[in-house]
C-alpha positions as CSV (number, residue, x, y, z in Angstrom):
1,M,90.0,81.5,80.1
2,T,90.3,83.2,83.5
3,A,88.1,81.7,86.1
4,P,85.6,84.0,88.1
5,L,86.8,85.5,91.4
6,D,85.5,84.2,94.6
7,L,85.3,87.4,95.8
8,A,83.3,86.1,99.0
9,Q,86.4,83.8,99.8
10,L,88.9,86.5,99.2
11,S,87.3,89.1,101.4
12,A,87.2,86.7,104.1
13,E,90.7,85.7,103.9
14,L,91.9,89.3,103.5
15,E,89.6,90.3,106.5
16,R,91.5,87.1,108.6
17,V,95.0,87.8,107.5
18,L,94.8,91.7,107.9
19,R,92.7,91.5,111.2
20,L,90.3,94.3,109.4
21,R,87.8,96.2,111.3
22,A,86.0,97.4,108.7
23,I,84.2,95.3,105.6
24,P,86.3,95.0,101.9
25,F,83.8,96.7,99.2
26,G,83.6,97.0,95.8
27,M,82.9,99.9,93.5
28,K,81.2,99.9,90.1
29,L,80.5,102.4,87.5
30,F,77.5,101.9,85.2
31,E,76.7,103.7,82.0
32,T,73.0,103.6,82.6
33,V,71.2,104.3,85.9
34,E,69.1,101.5,85.2
35,A,71.9,98.9,85.0
36,M,72.6,100.4,88.3
37,Q,69.2,99.8,89.9
38,A,68.9,96.4,88.6
39,I,71.5,95.3,91.4
40,P,70.1,92.9,93.7
41,K,69.0,94.7,96.9
42,I,70.2,97.9,95.9
43,R,69.5,100.8,98.1
44,R,69.0,104.4,97.1
45,P,69.9,107.4,99.2
46,K,67.1,109.5,100.7
47,S,69.4,112.5,101.6
48,V,72.2,114.2,99.9
49,H,75.7,112.7,100.6
50,T,79.4,113.1,100.0
51,T,80.8,110.0,98.3
52,D,82.6,109.3,101.5
53,Q,79.4,108.5,103.2
54,I,78.1,106.3,100.6
55,V,81.6,104.6,100.9
56,A,81.2,104.1,104.5
57,Q,77.6,102.8,104.1
58,A,79.2,99.7,102.5
59,A,82.4,99.6,104.4
60,R,80.8,100.0,108.1
61,L,76.9,99.1,107.6
62,G,77.5,96.3,104.8
63,W,75.0,98.1,102.3
64,T,74.7,97.9,98.7
65,V,74.2,101.5,97.7
66,G,73.6,103.0,94.2
67,I,74.0,106.7,93.5
68,T,73.7,109.3,90.7
69,A,75.2,112.8,90.4
70,D,72.0,114.1,92.0
71,N,72.8,112.5,95.2
72,L,76.0,114.2,95.8
73,V,76.5,117.4,97.5
74,G,78.7,119.1,94.8
75,D,81.1,119.1,91.8
76,Q,84.0,117.7,94.1
77,C,82.5,114.5,94.8
78,K,81.2,114.4,91.2
79,S,84.1,115.2,89.3
80,V,86.4,112.3,90.9
81,I,84.2,109.5,89.8
82,G,83.1,111.0,86.3
83,L,79.4,111.8,87.3
84,G,79.7,115.6,86.5
85,G,81.7,118.6,87.6
86,Q,85.1,119.1,85.6
87,T,83.8,122.4,84.7
88,E,86.0,125.6,84.3
89,Q,84.3,127.0,87.4
90,W,85.3,123.8,89.2
91,R,88.9,123.5,87.8
92,S,89.4,127.2,89.0
93,G,89.2,125.8,92.9
94,Q,87.7,129.2,93.4
95,H,85.2,127.5,95.9
96,M,88.4,126.0,98.2
97,K,90.4,129.4,98.0
98,G,90.4,130.6,101.8
99,V,89.3,127.1,102.9
100,W,92.0,124.9,102.0
101,Y,94.5,126.8,99.9
102,A,95.8,130.5,100.7
103,T,95.2,131.7,97.0
104,V,93.1,130.8,93.9
105,E,96.2,129.6,92.2
106,D,96.9,127.1,94.8
107,S,93.6,126.0,94.5
108,A,93.7,125.3,90.7
109,A,96.9,123.7,91.0
110,H,95.2,121.0,93.4
111,Q,92.2,120.4,91.2
112,Q,94.7,119.9,88.2
113,A,96.6,117.3,90.5
114,M,93.6,115.2,91.2
115,H,92.8,111.7,89.3
116,L,89.6,112.0,87.9
117,V,87.6,109.6,85.9
118,P,86.5,111.1,82.3
119,L,83.1,112.7,82.0
120,G,80.7,111.4,79.4
121,K,80.8,107.6,79.6
122,Y,78.9,107.0,83.3
123,Q,75.8,107.8,84.7
124,A,75.8,106.1,87.9
125,L,77.9,104.2,90.8
126,A,77.3,101.4,93.2
127,V,79.2,100.2,96.2
128,S,78.7,96.9,98.0
129,P,80.5,94.6,100.1
130,L,82.9,92.1,98.3
131,A,81.4,89.4,100.0
132,S,78.0,89.9,98.7
133,G,78.9,89.2,94.9
134,R,76.4,91.7,93.7
135,L,78.7,93.9,91.5
136,D,79.4,90.9,89.5
137,P,82.6,92.0,89.4
138,P,83.3,95.3,90.5
139,D,85.8,97.6,88.8
140,I,87.6,97.9,92.0
141,A,87.8,96.6,95.5
142,L,88.7,98.8,98.5
143,F,89.5,98.1,102.1
144,Y,90.5,100.4,105.3
145,A,93.3,99.2,107.4
146,T,96.1,100.3,109.7
147,P,99.4,101.3,108.4
148,G,101.2,98.0,109.4
149,A,98.4,96.0,107.7
150,M,98.7,97.9,104.6
151,M,102.5,97.6,104.4
152,Y,102.2,93.7,105.0
153,F,99.5,93.9,102.2
154,I,102.0,95.8,99.9
155,N,104.7,93.1,100.8
156,G,102.3,90.7,99.6
157,L,101.7,92.3,96.2
158,Q,105.9,92.5,95.7
159,W,106.4,89.1,96.7
160,A,106.1,87.9,93.0
161,G,106.7,90.0,89.9
162,Y,108.4,93.0,92.2
163,K,107.1,96.4,91.4
164,R,107.9,99.6,93.0
165,F,104.5,101.4,94.0
166,D,104.6,105.4,94.0
167,W,101.8,107.1,95.2
168,S,100.9,110.9,95.6
169,V,99.1,113.0,98.1
170,V,96.9,115.9,96.9
171,G,95.5,116.7,100.5
172,E,91.9,117.4,100.7
173,S,90.0,115.3,98.3
174,A,92.2,112.3,99.0
175,C,89.5,110.2,97.4
176,A,91.0,111.1,94.0
177,D,94.4,109.2,95.4
178,S,92.4,106.2,96.2
179,W,89.2,105.4,94.1
180,G,89.8,108.0,91.7
181,R,93.0,106.9,90.8
182,A,92.3,103.2,90.9
183,L,89.1,103.5,88.7
184,S,91.0,105.7,86.2
185,T,94.4,103.9,85.8
186,R,93.3,100.4,87.0
187,Q,96.5,100.5,89.4
188,P,96.7,99.6,93.0
189,S,96.2,103.1,94.8
190,L,96.9,103.8,98.5
191,S,95.7,107.1,100.4
192,I,95.9,108.8,103.7
193,P,92.1,110.0,103.7
194,C,91.4,113.4,104.1
195,F,89.5,115.6,106.6
196,A,86.1,115.0,104.4
197,E,86.6,111.2,104.7
198,R,87.2,111.4,108.1
199,R,84.5,113.8,109.1
200,Y,81.7,112.5,106.8
201,G,82.9,109.1,105.9
202,G,83.8,107.7,109.5
203,V,87.4,107.0,108.8
204,L,89.4,106.3,111.6
205,D,92.6,108.1,112.9
206,D,94.6,104.8,112.0
207,E,93.1,104.0,108.8
208,M,94.4,104.0,105.3
209,L,92.6,103.4,102.3
210,M,93.7,101.0,99.4
211,A,91.7,100.6,96.0
212,L,92.8,98.3,93.3
213,P,91.6,95.9,91.0
214,P,90.1,93.0,92.5
215,E,92.1,90.2,91.1
216,L,95.0,91.4,92.9
217,I,93.9,90.8,96.0
218,A,94.4,87.0,95.3
219,K,98.0,88.0,94.2
220,A,98.6,89.9,97.8
221,L,97.3,86.8,99.6
222,D,99.4,84.5,97.9
223,G,102.3,86.4,98.7
224,M,101.4,87.1,102.2
225,A,101.0,83.1,102.6
226,A,104.6,83.1,101.3
227,L,105.9,85.8,103.7
228,S,104.2,83.8,106.5
229,K,105.9,80.7,105.9
230,N,109.1,82.8,106.2
231,G,108.4,83.9,109.9
232,L,107.0,87.2,108.5
233,R,103.6,87.7,109.7
234,Y,100.9,90.3,110.5
235,P,100.2,91.5,113.3
236,F,103.9,92.0,113.7
237,A,105.2,90.9,117.3
238,Q,107.0,93.5,119.0
239,Y,110.7,91.9,119.4
240,G,111.8,94.7,121.9
241,I,114.5,97.7,121.5
242,Q,116.9,96.4,123.6
243,N,117.3,92.3,122.7
244,D,120.1,91.1,120.8
245,V,118.4,91.2,117.4
246,R,120.4,88.3,115.9
247,D,117.9,85.9,118.1
248,G,115.0,87.6,116.3
249,M,116.4,87.7,112.7
250,A,117.6,84.2,112.9
251,A,114.0,83.1,112.3
252,S,114.0,84.4,108.9
253,Y,117.8,84.8,108.3
254,P,119.9,81.8,109.6
255,D,123.0,83.2,108.7
256,R,122.4,85.7,111.1
257,A,122.2,83.8,114.2
258,R,124.6,84.1,117.1
259,T,127.4,81.7,116.8
260,P,128.1,79.4,119.9
């Protein structure tokens, strides 16, 4: 039997190793509204939001927030998390023609390219800081980090049981590349947050978003600890563009050292 995850410890270690500026958080889908509302200290929105804003309330403010389709501004947000939308009209992309894409054919192709949670099973969703333990456990864990921190985290995932990762970019609605993909595939999902995430979700220019099953955080942390023992640490110490590279590389690759 697998031991339960200590999400508070994993979150603290992740923040320490990657020098995170935002709170690692979890996301969980619920088959009933009542199950979502039973989460301790759950907040319910009083305004209409995008999912990006709900996510930001966990990542930036440390809130535990639960939503239903009625709390979201439109079908684009509802469709990604399987709480609504996904109609023929939505799939046509007509609402994005002339805004994000030149033709309705381009818009429809974009809608088709998105990762979506299937409709029909879930009625609610909640987000909460991982350290709170309130989602017990979340379906997926998510965190924002700089490109350098993301690269190091991925290196940690690849330390043991190497796997090549292939990710895609849908452009606008990049939440389909992160939480949409991770919720629907249970695979690590890296995204470049889109305009809406940055305008409405407060995502900074230098931030990327990782979404993945929470147990993989422990795997990545083990990998990053092994890399650190080899002199490969984050943040990356700048070596200098004109120095003799052999002196720097010798710390990890002894055969690269300069000979007397």
